[in-house]
PDB file with one MODEL, atoms N, CA, C and O in Angstrom:
MODEL        1
ATOM      1  N   MET A   1       0.836  -1.188   0.000  1.00  0.00           N
ATOM      2  CA  MET A   1       0.000   0.000   0.000  1.00  0.00           C
ATOM      3  C   MET A   1       0.881   1.252   0.000  1.00  0.00           C
ATOM      4  O   MET A   1       1.839   1.352   0.766  1.00  0.00           O
ATOM      5  N   ARG A   2       0.538   2.205  -0.875  1.00  0.00           N
ATOM      6  CA  ARG A   2       1.329   3.427  -0.985  1.00  0.00           C
ATOM      7  C   ARG A   2       0.954   4.422   0.095  1.00  0.00           C
ATOM      8  O   ARG A   2      -0.198   4.493   0.523  1.00  0.00           O
ATOM      9  N   LYS A   3       1.943   5.189   0.529  1.00  0.00           N
ATOM     10  CA  LYS A   3       1.717   6.224   1.520  1.00  0.00           C
ATOM     11  C   LYS A   3       1.108   7.447   0.834  1.00  0.00           C
ATOM     12  O   LYS A   3       1.564   7.842  -0.239  1.00  0.00           O
ATOM     13  N   ILE A   4       0.091   8.044   1.439  1.00  0.00           N
ATOM     14  CA  ILE A   4      -0.547   9.240   0.872  1.00  0.00           C
ATOM     15  C   ILE A   4       0.157  10.467   1.440  1.00  0.00           C
ATOM     16  O   ILE A   4       0.205  10.641   2.657  1.00  0.00           O
ATOM     17  N   PRO A   5       0.714  11.337   0.558  1.00  0.00           N
ATOM     18  CA  PRO A   5       1.389  12.533   1.071  1.00  0.00           C
ATOM     19  C   PRO A   5       0.380  13.486   1.718  1.00  0.00           C
ATOM     20  O   PRO A   5      -0.645  13.819   1.123  1.00  0.00           O
ATOM     21  N   MET A   6       0.686  13.918   2.942  1.00  0.00           N
ATOM     22  CA  MET A   6      -0.187  14.824   3.671  1.00  0.00           C
ATOM     23  C   MET A   6       0.468  16.207   3.739  1.00  0.00           C
ATOM     24  O   MET A   6       1.688  16.322   3.851  1.00  0.00           O
ATOM     25  N   ARG A   7      -0.352  17.243   3.672  1.00  0.00           N
ATOM     26  CA  ARG A   7       0.125  18.617   3.786  1.00  0.00           C
ATOM     27  C   ARG A   7      -0.812  19.377   4.719  1.00  0.00           C
ATOM     28  O   ARG A   7      -1.961  18.984   4.921  1.00  0.00           O
ATOM     29  N   LYS A   8      -0.303  20.472   5.285  1.00  0.00           N
ATOM     30  CA  LYS A   8      -1.093  21.263   6.217  1.00  0.00           C
ATOM     31  C   LYS A   8      -1.609  22.527   5.548  1.00  0.00           C
ATOM     32  O   LYS A   8      -0.855  23.242   4.887  1.00  0.00           O
ATOM     33  N   CYS A   9      -2.905  22.801   5.722  1.00  0.00           N
ATOM     34  CA  CYS A   9      -3.511  24.034   5.220  1.00  0.00           C
ATOM     35  C   CYS A   9      -2.986  25.191   6.072  1.00  0.00           C
ATOM     36  O   CYS A   9      -3.029  25.119   7.300  1.00  0.00           O
ATOM     37  N   VAL A  10      -2.490  26.258   5.432  1.00  0.00           N
ATOM     38  CA  VAL A  10      -1.908  27.385   6.180  1.00  0.00           C
ATOM     39  C   VAL A  10      -2.980  28.203   6.895  1.00  0.00           C
ATOM     40  O   VAL A  10      -2.660  29.007   7.771  1.00  0.00           O
ATOM     41  N   VAL A  11      -4.243  28.009   6.534  1.00  0.00           N
ATOM     42  CA  VAL A  11      -5.329  28.774   7.155  1.00  0.00           C
ATOM     43  C   VAL A  11      -5.890  28.041   8.371  1.00  0.00           C
ATOM     44  O   VAL A  11      -5.939  28.592   9.471  1.00  0.00           O
ATOM     45  N   THR A  12      -6.311  26.797   8.165  1.00  0.00           N
ATOM     46  CA  THR A  12      -6.977  26.047   9.237  1.00  0.00           C
ATOM     47  C   THR A  12      -6.004  25.225  10.089  1.00  0.00           C
ATOM     48  O   THR A  12      -6.373  24.752  11.163  1.00  0.00           O
ATOM     49  N   GLN A  13      -4.776  25.055   9.622  1.00  0.00           N
ATOM     50  CA  GLN A  13      -3.757  24.236  10.287  1.00  0.00           C
ATOM     51  C   GLN A  13      -4.133  22.753  10.349  1.00  0.00           C
ATOM     52  O   GLN A  13      -3.561  22.004  11.141  1.00  0.00           O
ATOM     53  N   GLU A  14      -5.092  22.326   9.521  1.00  0.00           N
ATOM     54  CA  GLU A  14      -5.479  20.914   9.458  1.00  0.00           C
ATOM     55  C   GLU A  14      -4.646  20.211   8.399  1.00  0.00           C
ATOM     56  O   GLU A  14      -4.229  20.822   7.415  1.00  0.00           O
ATOM     57  N   ARG A  15      -4.406  18.915   8.611  1.00  0.00           N
ATOM     58  CA  ARG A  15      -3.665  18.123   7.635  1.00  0.00           C
ATOM     59  C   ARG A  15      -4.642  17.418   6.697  1.00  0.00           C
ATOM     60  O   ARG A  15      -5.641  16.844   7.129  1.00  0.00           O
ATOM     61  N   PHE A  16      -4.326  17.475   5.397  1.00  0.00           N
ATOM     62  CA  PHE A  16      -5.154  16.862   4.370  1.00  0.00           C
ATOM     63  C   PHE A  16      -4.256  16.119   3.393  1.00  0.00           C
ATOM     64  O   PHE A  16      -3.062  16.408   3.316  1.00  0.00           O
ATOM     65  N   PRO A  17      -4.814  15.152   2.635  1.00  0.00           N
ATOM     66  CA  PRO A  17      -4.031  14.582   1.528  1.00  0.00           C
ATOM     67  C   PRO A  17      -3.677  15.700   0.542  1.00  0.00           C
ATOM     68  O   PRO A  17      -4.485  16.593   0.286  1.00  0.00           O
ATOM     69  N   LYS A  18      -2.478  15.640   0.001  1.00  0.00           N
ATOM     70  CA  LYS A  18      -1.972  16.699  -0.881  1.00  0.00           C
ATOM     71  C   LYS A  18      -2.932  17.019  -2.025  1.00  0.00           C
ATOM     72  O   LYS A  18      -3.069  18.182  -2.406  1.00  0.00           O
ATOM     73  N   LYS A  19      -3.603  15.997  -2.579  1.00  0.00           N
ATOM     74  CA  LYS A  19      -4.493  16.222  -3.724  1.00  0.00           C
ATOM     75  C   LYS A  19      -5.765  16.988  -3.348  1.00  0.00           C
ATOM     76  O   LYS A  19      -6.459  17.488  -4.233  1.00  0.00           O
ATOM     77  N   ASP A  20      -6.083  17.088  -2.057  1.00  0.00           N
ATOM     78  CA  ASP A  20      -7.269  17.820  -1.610  1.00  0.00           C
ATOM     79  C   ASP A  20      -6.980  19.292  -1.329  1.00  0.00           C
ATOM     80  O   ASP A  20      -7.864  20.022  -0.879  1.00  0.00           O
ATOM     81  N   LEU A  21      -5.758  19.729  -1.589  1.00  0.00           N
ATOM     82  CA  LEU A  21      -5.360  21.107  -1.323  1.00  0.00           C
ATOM     83  C   LEU A  21      -4.913  21.795  -2.611  1.00  0.00           C
ATOM     84  O   LEU A  21      -4.619  21.138  -3.609  1.00  0.00           O
ATOM     85  N   ILE A  22      -4.868  23.117  -2.574  1.00  0.00           N
ATOM     86  CA  ILE A  22      -4.363  23.905  -3.702  1.00  0.00           C
ATOM     87  C   ILE A  22      -3.054  24.535  -3.242  1.00  0.00           C
ATOM     88  O   ILE A  22      -2.979  25.096  -2.149  1.00  0.00           O
ATOM     89  N   ARG A  23      -2.029  24.441  -4.072  1.00  0.00           N
ATOM     90  CA  ARG A  23      -0.722  25.014  -3.734  1.00  0.00           C
ATOM     91  C   ARG A  23      -0.578  26.393  -4.375  1.00  0.00           C
ATOM     92  O   ARG A  23      -0.818  26.568  -5.570  1.00  0.00           O
ATOM     93  N   VAL A  24      -0.183  27.361  -3.558  1.00  0.00           N
ATOM     94  CA  VAL A  24       0.102  28.708  -4.033  1.00  0.00           C
ATOM     95  C   VAL A  24       1.600  28.908  -3.843  1.00  0.00           C
ATOM     96  O   VAL A  24       2.139  28.625  -2.772  1.00  0.00           O
ATOM     97  N   VAL A  25       2.278  29.400  -4.894  1.00  0.00           N
ATOM     98  CA  VAL A  25       3.743  29.458  -4.897  1.00  0.00           C
ATOM     99  C   VAL A  25       4.245  30.885  -5.059  1.00  0.00           C
ATOM    100  O   VAL A  25       3.734  31.657  -5.870  1.00  0.00           O
ATOM    101  N   ARG A  26       5.274  31.218  -4.255  1.00  0.00           N
ATOM    102  CA  ARG A  26       6.048  32.434  -4.503  1.00  0.00           C
ATOM    103  C   ARG A  26       7.278  31.981  -5.275  1.00  0.00           C
ATOM    104  O   ARG A  26       8.161  31.319  -4.730  1.00  0.00           O
ATOM    105  N   THR A  27       7.321  32.345  -6.551  1.00  0.00           N
ATOM    106  CA  THR A  27       8.398  31.883  -7.426  1.00  0.00           C
ATOM    107  C   THR A  27       9.700  32.620  -7.106  1.00  0.00           C
ATOM    108  O   THR A  27       9.682  33.637  -6.413  1.00  0.00           O
ATOM    109  N   PRO A  28      10.831  32.108  -7.608  1.00  0.00           N
ATOM    110  CA  PRO A  28      12.109  32.816  -7.410  1.00  0.00           C
ATOM    111  C   PRO A  28      12.091  34.239  -7.987  1.00  0.00           C
ATOM    112  O   PRO A  28      12.879  35.089  -7.572  1.00  0.00           O
ATOM    113  N   GLU A  29      11.189  34.493  -8.944  1.00  0.00           N
ATOM    114  CA  GLU A  29      11.077  35.844  -9.533  1.00  0.00           C
ATOM    115  C   GLU A  29      10.164  36.738  -8.701  1.00  0.00           C
ATOM    116  O   GLU A  29       9.838  37.850  -9.115  1.00  0.00           O
ATOM    117  N   GLU A  30       9.742  36.246  -7.503  1.00  0.00           N
ATOM    118  CA  GLU A  30       8.871  36.996  -6.575  1.00  0.00           C
ATOM    119  C   GLU A  30       7.455  37.209  -7.104  1.00  0.00           C
ATOM    120  O   GLU A  30       6.791  38.163  -6.698  1.00  0.00           O
ATOM    121  N   THR A  31       6.978  36.349  -7.995  1.00  0.00           N
ATOM    122  CA  THR A  31       5.585  36.424  -8.434  1.00  0.00           C
ATOM    123  C   THR A  31       4.790  35.361  -7.671  1.00  0.00           C
ATOM    124  O   THR A  31       5.356  34.378  -7.193  1.00  0.00           O
ATOM    125  N   ILE A  32       3.480  35.566  -7.564  1.00  0.00           N
ATOM    126  CA  ILE A  32       2.607  34.609  -6.882  1.00  0.00           C
ATOM    127  C   ILE A  32       1.807  33.865  -7.944  1.00  0.00           C
ATOM    128  O   ILE A  32       1.140  34.478  -8.778  1.00  0.00           O
ATOM    129  N   GLU A  33       1.883  32.541  -7.904  1.00  0.00           N
ATOM    130  CA  GLU A  33       1.183  31.718  -8.894  1.00  0.00           C
ATOM    131  C   GLU A  33       0.445  30.585  -8.201  1.00  0.00           C
ATOM    132  O   GLU A  33       0.830  30.144  -7.118  1.00  0.00           O
ATOM    133  N   ILE A  34      -0.621  30.121  -8.840  1.00  0.00           N
ATOM    134  CA  ILE A  34      -1.343  28.952  -8.347  1.00  0.00           C
ATOM    135  C   ILE A  34      -0.767  27.740  -9.067  1.00  0.00           C
ATOM    136  O   ILE A  34      -0.699  27.699 -10.295  1.00  0.00           O
ATOM    137  N   ASP A  35      -0.353  26.755  -8.274  1.00  0.00           N
ATOM    138  CA  ASP A  35       0.331  25.586  -8.813  1.00  0.00           C
ATOM    139  C   ASP A  35      -0.570  24.357  -8.669  1.00  0.00           C
ATOM    140  O   ASP A  35      -0.609  23.729  -7.611  1.00  0.00           O
ATOM    141  N   LEU A  36      -1.286  24.023  -9.733  1.00  0.00           N
ATOM    142  CA  LEU A  36      -2.178  22.869  -9.675  1.00  0.00           C
ATOM    143  C   LEU A  36      -1.422  21.550  -9.846  1.00  0.00           C
ATOM    144  O   LEU A  36      -1.947  20.490  -9.503  1.00  0.00           O
ATOM    145  N   THR A  37      -0.191  21.606 -10.374  1.00  0.00           N
ATOM    146  CA  THR A  37       0.594  20.382 -10.554  1.00  0.00           C
ATOM    147  C   THR A  37       1.321  20.007  -9.270  1.00  0.00           C
ATOM    148  O   THR A  37       1.615  18.833  -9.047  1.00  0.00           O
ATOM    149  N   GLY A  38       1.614  20.993  -8.423  1.00  0.00           N
ATOM    150  CA  GLY A  38       2.353  20.733  -7.192  1.00  0.00           C
ATOM    151  C   GLY A  38       3.840  20.595  -7.409  1.00  0.00           C
ATOM    152  O   GLY A  38       4.551  20.109  -6.528  1.00  0.00           O
ATOM    153  N   LYS A  39       4.333  21.018  -8.577  1.00  0.00           N
ATOM    154  CA  LYS A  39       5.742  20.794  -8.914  1.00  0.00           C
ATOM    155  C   LYS A  39       6.514  22.067  -9.258  1.00  0.00           C
ATOM    156  O   LYS A  39       7.708  21.995  -9.548  1.00  0.00           O
ATOM    157  N   LYS A  40       5.864  23.222  -9.233  1.00  0.00           N
ATOM    158  CA  LYS A  40       6.559  24.456  -9.615  1.00  0.00           C
ATOM    159  C   LYS A  40       7.645  24.821  -8.618  1.00  0.00           C
ATOM    160  O   LYS A  40       7.562  24.505  -7.431  1.00  0.00           O
ATOM    161  N   ASN A  41       8.667  25.496  -9.133  1.00  0.00           N
ATOM    162  CA  ASN A  41       9.763  25.971  -8.300  1.00  0.00           C
ATOM    163  C   ASN A  41       9.296  27.102  -7.404  1.00  0.00           C
ATOM    164  O   ASN A  41       8.484  27.930  -7.818  1.00  0.00           O
ATOM    165  N   GLY A  42       9.797  27.145  -6.188  1.00  0.00           N
ATOM    166  CA  GLY A  42       9.513  28.259  -5.308  1.00  0.00           C
ATOM    167  C   GLY A  42       8.979  27.807  -3.962  1.00  0.00           C
ATOM    168  O   GLY A  42       8.853  26.614  -3.684  1.00  0.00           O
ATOM    169  N   HIS A  43       8.668  28.801  -3.130  1.00  0.00           N
ATOM    170  CA  HIS A  43       8.163  28.567  -1.779  1.00  0.00           C
ATOM    171  C   HIS A  43       6.654  28.379  -1.856  1.00  0.00           C
ATOM    172  O   HIS A  43       5.945  29.277  -2.309  1.00  0.00           O
ATOM    173  N   GLY A  44       6.158  27.235  -1.426  1.00  0.00           N
ATOM    174  CA  GLY A  44       4.738  26.933  -1.565  1.00  0.00           C
ATOM    175  C   GLY A  44       3.983  26.958  -0.254  1.00  0.00           C
ATOM    176  O   GLY A  44       4.548  26.727   0.815  1.00  0.00           O
ATOM    177  N   ALA A  45       2.696  27.242  -0.355  1.00  0.00           N
ATOM    178  CA  ALA A  45       1.783  27.177   0.788  1.00  0.00           C
ATOM    179  C   ALA A  45       0.505  26.514   0.290  1.00  0.00           C
ATOM    180  O   ALA A  45       0.073  26.745  -0.839  1.00  0.00           O
ATOM    181  N   TYR A  46      -0.095  25.687   1.143  1.00  0.00           N
ATOM    182  CA  TYR A  46      -1.285  24.950   0.747  1.00  0.00           C
ATOM    183  C   TYR A  46      -2.525  25.530   1.407  1.00  0.00           C
ATOM    184  O   TYR A  46      -2.487  25.960   2.560  1.00  0.00           O
ATOM    185  N   ILE A  47      -3.627  25.536   0.661  1.00  0.00           N
ATOM    186  CA  ILE A  47      -4.909  26.005   1.181  1.00  0.00           C
ATOM    187  C   ILE A  47      -5.977  24.994   0.780  1.00  0.00           C
ATOM    188  O   ILE A  47      -5.967  24.480  -0.339  1.00  0.00           O
ATOM    189  N   SER A  48      -6.899  24.710   1.700  1.00  0.00           N
ATOM    190  CA  SER A  48      -7.934  23.715   1.395  1.00  0.00           C
ATOM    191  C   SER A  48      -8.950  24.282   0.414  1.00  0.00           C
ATOM    192  O   SER A  48      -9.122  25.495   0.294  1.00  0.00           O
ATOM    193  N   LYS A  49      -9.613  23.373  -0.281  1.00  0.00           N
ATOM    194  CA  LYS A  49     -10.531  23.753  -1.361  1.00  0.00           C
ATOM    195  C   LYS A  49     -11.921  24.061  -0.814  1.00  0.00           C
ATOM    196  O   LYS A  49     -12.868  23.320  -1.077  1.00  0.00           O
ATOM    197  N   SER A  50     -12.054  25.160  -0.048  1.00  0.00           N
ATOM    198  CA  SER A  50     -13.379  25.582   0.404  1.00  0.00           C
ATOM    199  C   SER A  50     -13.443  27.104   0.389  1.00  0.00           C
ATOM    200  O   SER A  50     -12.460  27.782   0.685  1.00  0.00           O
ATOM    201  N   LEU A  51     -14.606  27.625   0.042  1.00  0.00           N
ATOM    202  CA  LEU A  51     -14.776  29.076  -0.032  1.00  0.00           C
ATOM    203  C   LEU A  51     -14.664  29.721   1.348  1.00  0.00           C
ATOM    204  O   LEU A  51     -14.206  30.858   1.463  1.00  0.00           O
ATOM    205  N   GLU A  52     -15.081  28.998   2.405  1.00  0.00           N
ATOM    206  CA  GLU A  52     -14.966  29.527   3.770  1.00  0.00           C
ATOM    207  C   GLU A  52     -13.499  29.720   4.135  1.00  0.00           C
ATOM    208  O   GLU A  52     -13.121  30.743   4.706  1.00  0.00           O
ATOM    209  N   THR A  53     -12.683  28.735   3.804  1.00  0.00           N
ATOM    210  CA  THR A  53     -11.251  28.812   4.091  1.00  0.00           C
ATOM    211  C   THR A  53     -10.610  29.949   3.300  1.00  0.00           C
ATOM    212  O   THR A  53      -9.758  30.667   3.824  1.00  0.00           O
ATOM    213  N   LEU A  54     -11.012  30.114   2.057  1.00  0.00           N
ATOM    214  CA  LEU A  54     -10.479  31.190   1.214  1.00  0.00           C
ATOM    215  C   LEU A  54     -10.836  32.554   1.802  1.00  0.00           C
ATOM    216  O   LEU A  54      -9.994  33.450   1.846  1.00  0.00           O
ATOM    217  N   ALA A  55     -12.081  32.713   2.254  1.00  0.00           N
ATOM    218  CA  ALA A  55     -12.512  33.976   2.866  1.00  0.00           C
ATOM    219  C   ALA A  55     -11.710  34.260   4.132  1.00  0.00           C
ATOM    220  O   ALA A  55     -11.317  35.399   4.383  1.00  0.00           O
ATOM    221  N   LEU A  56     -11.470  33.218   4.926  1.00  0.00           N
ATOM    222  CA  LEU A  56     -10.693  33.348   6.151  1.00  0.00           C
ATOM    223  C   LEU A  56      -9.240  33.703   5.826  1.00  0.00           C
ATOM    224  O   LEU A  56      -8.627  34.514   6.520  1.00  0.00           O
ATOM    225  N   ALA A  57      -8.698  33.100   4.780  1.00  0.00           N
ATOM    226  CA  ALA A  57      -7.318  33.374   4.362  1.00  0.00           C
ATOM    227  C   ALA A  57      -7.154  34.845   3.978  1.00  0.00           C
ATOM    228  O   ALA A  57      -6.150  35.478   4.304  1.00  0.00           O
ATOM    229  N   LYS A  58      -8.154  35.369   3.286  1.00  0.00           N
ATOM    230  CA  LYS A  58      -8.113  36.762   2.868  1.00  0.00           C
ATOM    231  C   LYS A  58      -8.230  37.691   4.072  1.00  0.00           C
ATOM    232  O   LYS A  58      -7.542  38.708   4.155  1.00  0.00           O
ATOM    233  N   LYS A  59      -9.113  37.325   5.005  1.00  0.00           N
ATOM    234  CA  LYS A  59      -9.368  38.153   6.181  1.00  0.00           C
ATOM    235  C   LYS A  59      -8.162  38.214   7.120  1.00  0.00           C
ATOM    236  O   LYS A  59      -7.752  39.296   7.542  1.00  0.00           O
ATOM    237  N   ASN A  60      -7.595  37.048   7.444  1.00  0.00           N
ATOM    238  CA  ASN A  60      -6.497  37.041   8.418  1.00  0.00           C
ATOM    239  C   ASN A  60      -5.106  37.020   7.779  1.00  0.00           C
ATOM    240  O   ASN A  60      -4.102  36.865   8.475  1.00  0.00           O
ATOM    241  N   LYS A  61      -5.051  37.175   6.455  1.00  0.00           N
ATOM    242  CA  LYS A  61      -3.787  37.268   5.701  1.00  0.00           C
ATOM    243  C   LYS A  61      -2.860  36.072   5.929  1.00  0.00           C
ATOM    244  O   LYS A  61      -1.643  36.235   6.012  1.00  0.00           O
ATOM    245  N   ALA A  62      -3.436  34.873   6.030  1.00  0.00           N
ATOM    246  CA  ALA A  62      -2.648  33.663   6.281  1.00  0.00           C
ATOM    247  C   ALA A  62      -1.703  33.347   5.124  1.00  0.00           C
ATOM    248  O   ALA A  62      -0.548  32.987   5.351  1.00  0.00           O
ATOM    249  N   LEU A  63      -2.186  33.479   3.875  1.00  0.00           N
ATOM    250  CA  LEU A  63      -1.319  33.215   2.716  1.00  0.00           C
ATOM    251  C   LEU A  63      -0.195  34.235   2.649  1.00  0.00           C
ATOM    252  O   LEU A  63       0.946  33.901   2.326  1.00  0.00           O
ATOM    253  N   GLN A  64      -0.529  35.474   2.955  1.00  0.00           N
ATOM    254  CA  GLN A  64       0.460  36.543   2.929  1.00  0.00           C
ATOM    255  C   GLN A  64       1.583  36.254   3.925  1.00  0.00           C
ATOM    256  O   GLN A  64       2.758  36.443   3.610  1.00  0.00           O
ATOM    257  N   ARG A  65       1.221  35.797   5.128  1.00  0.00           N
ATOM    258  CA  ARG A  65       2.231  35.462   6.143  1.00  0.00           C
ATOM    259  C   ARG A  65       3.050  34.251   5.720  1.00  0.00           C
ATOM    260  O   ARG A  65       4.270  34.237   5.877  1.00  0.00           O
ATOM    261  N   ALA A  66       2.378  33.230   5.183  1.00  0.00           N
ATOM    262  CA  ALA A  66       3.072  31.988   4.811  1.00  0.00           C
ATOM    263  C   ALA A  66       4.074  32.221   3.680  1.00  0.00           C
ATOM    264  O   ALA A  66       5.156  31.635   3.677  1.00  0.00           O
ATOM    265  N   LEU A  67       3.715  33.075   2.722  1.00  0.00           N
ATOM    266  CA  LEU A  67       4.588  33.313   1.569  1.00  0.00           C
ATOM    267  C   LEU A  67       5.456  34.560   1.736  1.00  0.00           C
ATOM    268  O   LEU A  67       6.292  34.861   0.884  1.00  0.00           O
ATOM    269  N   GLU A  68       5.250  35.280   2.838  1.00  0.00           N
ATOM    270  CA  GLU A  68       6.058  36.464   3.177  1.00  0.00           C
ATOM    271  C   GLU A  68       6.066  37.514   2.072  1.00  0.00           C
ATOM    272  O   GLU A  68       7.105  38.109   1.787  1.00  0.00           O
ATOM    273  N   THR A  69       4.913  37.741   1.448  1.00  0.00           N
ATOM    274  CA  THR A  69       4.782  38.759   0.406  1.00  0.00           C
ATOM    275  C   THR A  69       3.317  39.126   0.229  1.00  0.00           C
ATOM    276  O   THR A  69       2.436  38.396   0.681  1.00  0.00           O
ATOM    277  N   GLU A  70       3.049  40.253  -0.426  1.00  0.00           N
ATOM    278  CA  GLU A  70       1.670  40.669  -0.705  1.00  0.00           C
ATOM    279  C   GLU A  70       1.028  39.701  -1.703  1.00  0.00           C
ATOM    280  O   GLU A  70       1.677  39.251  -2.647  1.00  0.00           O
ATOM    281  N   ILE A  71      -0.238  39.390  -1.487  1.00  0.00           N
ATOM    282  CA  ILE A  71      -0.974  38.518  -2.401  1.00  0.00           C
ATOM    283  C   ILE A  71      -1.937  39.395  -3.199  1.00  0.00           C
ATOM    284  O   ILE A  71      -2.832  40.005  -2.614  1.00  0.00           O
ATOM    285  N   PRO A  72      -1.775  39.471  -4.528  1.00  0.00           N
ATOM    286  CA  PRO A  72      -2.688  40.291  -5.337  1.00  0.00           C
ATOM    287  C   PRO A  72      -4.117  39.738  -5.337  1.00  0.00           C
ATOM    288  O   PRO A  72      -4.321  38.533  -5.186  1.00  0.00           O
ATOM    289  N   ASP A  73      -5.102  40.624  -5.508  1.00  0.00           N
ATOM    290  CA  ASP A  73      -6.517  40.214  -5.532  1.00  0.00           C
ATOM    291  C   ASP A  73      -6.794  39.217  -6.643  1.00  0.00           C
ATOM    292  O   ASP A  73      -7.672  38.366  -6.497  1.00  0.00           O
ATOM    293  N   GLU A  74      -6.052  39.303  -7.773  1.00  0.00           N
ATOM    294  CA  GLU A  74      -6.270  38.382  -8.888  1.00  0.00           C
ATOM    295  C   GLU A  74      -6.048  36.936  -8.451  1.00  0.00           C
ATOM    296  O   GLU A  74      -6.740  36.034  -8.922  1.00  0.00           O
ATOM    297  N   VAL A  75      -5.082  36.710  -7.551  1.00  0.00           N
ATOM    298  CA  VAL A  75      -4.798  35.353  -7.074  1.00  0.00           C
ATOM    299  C   VAL A  75      -5.998  34.823  -6.295  1.00  0.00           C
ATOM    300  O   VAL A  75      -6.401  33.675  -6.479  1.00  0.00           O
ATOM    301  N   TYR A  76      -6.575  35.665  -5.417  1.00  0.00           N
ATOM    302  CA  TYR A  76      -7.758  35.243  -4.659  1.00  0.00           C
ATOM    303  C   TYR A  76      -8.933  34.960  -5.594  1.00  0.00           C
ATOM    304  O   TYR A  76      -9.688  34.013  -5.369  1.00  0.00           O
ATOM    305  N   GLN A  77      -9.094  35.775  -6.643  1.00  0.00           N
ATOM    306  CA  GLN A  77     -10.178  35.568  -7.607  1.00  0.00           C
ATOM    307  C   GLN A  77      -9.978  34.258  -8.373  1.00  0.00           C
ATOM    308  O   GLN A  77     -10.927  33.516  -8.623  1.00  0.00           O
ATOM    309  N   GLU A  78      -8.725  33.993  -8.737  1.00  0.00           N
ATOM    310  CA  GLU A  78      -8.400  32.754  -9.452  1.00  0.00           C
ATOM    311  C   GLU A  78      -8.666  31.535  -8.564  1.00  0.00           C
ATOM    312  O   GLU A  78      -9.207  30.529  -9.023  1.00  0.00           O
ATOM    313  N   LEU A  79      -8.279  31.638  -7.280  1.00  0.00           N
ATOM    314  CA  LEU A  79      -8.524  30.556  -6.328  1.00  0.00           C
ATOM    315  C   LEU A  79     -10.024  30.307  -6.173  1.00  0.00           C
ATOM    316  O   LEU A  79     -10.471  29.161  -6.124  1.00  0.00           O
ATOM    317  N   GLU A  80     -10.795  31.396  -6.097  1.00  0.00           N
ATOM    318  CA  GLU A  80     -12.249  31.276  -5.962  1.00  0.00           C
ATOM    319  C   GLU A  80     -12.848  30.566  -7.171  1.00  0.00           C
ATOM    320  O   GLU A  80     -13.739  29.729  -7.025  1.00  0.00           O
ATOM    321  N   ALA A  81     -12.359  30.901  -8.368  1.00  0.00           N
ATOM    322  CA  ALA A  81     -12.842  30.262  -9.596  1.00  0.00           C
ATOM    323  C   ALA A  81     -12.505  28.773  -9.596  1.00  0.00           C
ATOM    324  O   ALA A  81     -13.326  27.952 -10.005  1.00  0.00           O
ATOM    325  N   ILE A  82     -11.320  28.424  -9.147  1.00  0.00           N
ATOM    326  CA  ILE A  82     -10.898  27.022  -9.105  1.00  0.00           C
ATOM    327  C   ILE A  82     -11.774  26.246  -8.118  1.00  0.00           C
ATOM    328  O   ILE A  82     -12.224  25.141  -8.418  1.00  0.00           O
ATOM    329  N   ILE A  83     -12.011  26.826  -6.945  1.00  0.00           N
ATOM    330  CA  ILE A  83     -12.799  26.149  -5.902  1.00  0.00           C
ATOM    331  C   ILE A  83     -14.247  25.958  -6.344  1.00  0.00           C
ATOM    332  O   ILE A  83     -14.820  24.890  -6.133  1.00  0.00           O
ATOM    333  N   THR A  84     -14.847  26.988  -6.961  1.00  0.00           N
ATOM    334  CA  THR A  84     -16.249  26.874  -7.370  1.00  0.00           C
ATOM    335  C   THR A  84     -16.422  25.907  -8.540  1.00  0.00           C
ATOM    336  O   THR A  84     -17.508  25.356  -8.719  1.00  0.00           O
ATOM    337  N   ASN A  85     -15.378  25.688  -9.337  1.00  0.00           N
ATOM    338  CA  ASN A  85     -15.462  24.746 -10.460  1.00  0.00           C
ATOM    339  C   ASN A  85     -15.189  23.314 -10.076  1.00  0.00           C
ATOM    340  O   ASN A  85     -15.357  22.411 -10.896  1.00  0.00           O
ATOM    341  N   GLU A  86     -14.771  23.088  -8.852  1.00  0.00           N
ATOM    342  CA  GLU A  86     -14.467  21.713  -8.391  1.00  0.00           C
ATOM    343  C   GLU A  86     -15.716  20.875  -8.321  1.00  0.00           C
ATOM    344  O   GLU A  86     -15.652  19.701  -7.956  1.00  0.00           O
TER     345      GLU A  86
ENDMDL
END
């Protein structure tokens, strides 16, 4: 039996299987990107796929703290689109 990789959501601090989370990456070029493959270069932070968690992340700036940089509104909008299409 294969081991399931677990990751922690930076907002709720709960552990989930990696495939149940969305990875947001601060690339070496200091841009913020959503990494659906989980393989992009850079410092990553995981967020669970729920609109409540996304709203909380925006409110308490959890992604901003985890990635140590400002998160543009476009990233939050893109995350919202991904979550609602799931």
